[in-house]
C-alpha positions in Angstrom: 5.4 24.5 11.3 4.8 20.7 11.3 4.5 18.7 8.1 1.1 17.2 7.3 -0.2 14.4 5.2 -3.1 14.7 2.9 -4.8 12.4 0.5 -6.4 13.3 -2.8 -7.6 11.3 -5.7 -5.0 10.4 -8.3 -5.5 12.1 -11.7 -4.0 11.5 -15.1 -1.6 14.3 -14.4 -0.1 12.2 -11.6 0.8 9.3 -14.0 4.5 10.0 -14.3 5.0 10.8 -10.6 3.2 7.6 -9.7 5.4 5.6 -12.1 8.5 7.3 -10.7 7.3 6.3 -7.2 6.9 2.7 -8.4 10.4 2.7 -9.9 11.9 4.2 -6.7 10.3 1.5 -4.5 11.2 -1.4 -6.8 14.8 -0.4 -7.7 16.5 -2.0 -4.7 15.3 -5.5 -5.7 16.0 -4.8 -9.4 19.7 -4.5 -8.6 19.8 -8.3 -8.2 18.8 -8.9 -11.8 21.4 -8.8 -14.7 19.5 -6.2 -16.7 20.8 -3.0 -18.4 19.3 0.3 -17.5 17.0 0.4 -20.5 15.8 -3.2 -19.9 15.2 -2.4 -16.2 13.2 0.8 -17.1 11.1 -1.2 -19.6 10.5 -4.0 -17.2 9.4 -1.6 -14.4 7.1 0.3 -16.8 5.4 -3.0 -17.8 5.1 -4.1 -14.1 3.6 -0.7 -13.1 1.1 -0.9 -16.0 0.3 -4.5 -15.1 -0.3 -3.6 -11.5 -2.7 -0.8 -12.5 -4.6 -3.1 -14.8 -4.9 -5.8 -12.1 -6.3 -3.2 -9.6 -8.8 -1.9 -12.2 -9.9 -5.5 -13.1 -10.1 -7.0 -9.6 -11.0 -3.9 -7.4 -13.5 -1.8 -9.4 -14.3 1.4 -7.7 -11.3 1.4 -5.4 -10.0 4.7 -4.0 -6.6 5.5 -5.7 -5.1 8.3 -3.7 -2.0 10.4 -3.9 -0.3 10.8 -0.6 0.9 14.4 -0.3 3.3 15.8 2.3 3.0 19.5 2.4 1.6 19.4 -1.1 4.3 17.2 -2.6 3.4 13.7 -3.9 5.4 11.3 -1.7 3.2 8.2 -2.1 0.2 6.3 -3.2 -2.6 4.6 -1.2 -5.0 2.2 -2.9 -8.0 1.0 -0.9 -11.0 -1.0 -1.9 -14.1 -0.7 0.3 -16.9 -3.3 0.2 -19.6 -4.1 2.8 -17.8 -5.8 5.7 -14.3 -5.4 4.2 -11.7 -2.8 3.6 -8.8 -4.1 1.5 -5.5 -2.3 1.5 -4.3 -2.9 -2.1 -1.2 -0.9 -2.0 0.6 1.6 0.2 3.8 3.0 -1.3 6.0 5.8 -0.1 9.2 7.2 -1.6 12.1 5.5 0.1 13.4 8.8 1.6 10.0 9.2 3.3 10.0 5.8 4.9 10.7 5.4 8.6 9.2 8.8 9.5 5.9 7.4 10.6 3.9 8.5 7.6 2.9 4.9 6.6 1.9 4.1 10.1 -0.2 7.2 10.2 -2.0 6.2 7.0 -2.5 2.6 8.2 -3.7 3.8 11.6 -6.4 5.8 9.8 -7.6 2.7 8.0 -7.5 0.7 11.2 -9.7 3.3 12.9 -12.1 3.3 9.9 -12.4 -0.5 10.1 -13.1 -0.3 13.8 -15.7 2.4 13.3 -17.5 0.6 10.5 -17.1 -3.0 11.8 -15.3 -4.0 8.6 -12.5 -6.4 8.3 -9.2 -4.8 7.2 -7.3 -7.1 4.9 -4.3 -7.0 2.5 -1.9 -9.2 0.6 1.8 -8.8 1.2 4.6 -10.2 -0.9 6.2 -13.2 0.7 9.6 -11.5 0.6 8.3 -8.1 1.7 9.9 -6.4 4.8 6.5 -4.8 5.3 5.1 -8.1 6.7 6.9 -7.5 10.0 5.5 -4.0 10.1 1.9 -5.3 9.4 2.3 -7.9 12.2 3.5 -5.1 14.6 0.3 -3.2 13.8 -1.9 -6.2 14.7 -2.3 -8.1 11.4 -2.2 -11.9 11.3 -1.0 -14.0 8.5 -3.3 -16.4 6.6 -3.0 -18.2 3.3 0.4 -18.1 1.7 0.2 -18.8 -2.0 4.0 -18.8 -2.5 4.1 -15.2 -3.9 1.8 -13.4 -1.4 0.5 -13.8 2.1 -3.1 -12.9 2.9 -3.2 -10.8 6.1 -6.1 -9.4 8.2 -6.3 -7.3 11.2 -6.7 -9.3 14.3 -10.0 -8.7 16.1 -9.6 -6.0 18.8 -9.6 -7.5 22.3 -13.0 -7.4 23.9 -13.5 -5.7 27.2 -14.5 -7.7 30.3 -17.9 -9.3 30.1 -20.7 -7.5 31.9 
C-alpha cells in the first residue's frame, strides 16, 4: 500500500499540532540563540501566533489546510487565491517528512492550478531559507528582496512555436 497525501481545512482542534509543527521546523535555527528552553518555547509560541495574526490580517479568506499523510498531520499549507494570483503563504512539513517529495507534490498541484486558471503563482521566501533553491528548481524567479524576504513568482511557461 502506498502512502497518500490529503488536504483538509485546519480546525481549532489542530492548534497544538500546528504549533508543534511550527516549533519542529524552527528549532534548528533557534539553536543559534542563547536562550533557555522555556525562553525558546515562549519565543516560538509568540512567533507562531504572530504568523497566524499576519496571515489573518493580510490574507483574508486564505485556505489554511492540514497536510495529512495516511491520516496523520505532517504539515500545513496556506494559500491565498485572488483573481489573477495564487499566493503560497506557507508550506511547512515536519522535518522527518522532508526530502520524500511531499512538498514537491503539493507545489506541483499549485503550479498546475495556476496554469489551468491563468493565475500568477507567487510567494515570499525568507532570505536565509534553503527553500529558495528548491523554488528556483521548480521554476520560480526571484524579484524584490527587502532584506528579510524575497518575492518570487513562477516564471511564465515557455510558449509553443508560433503558428
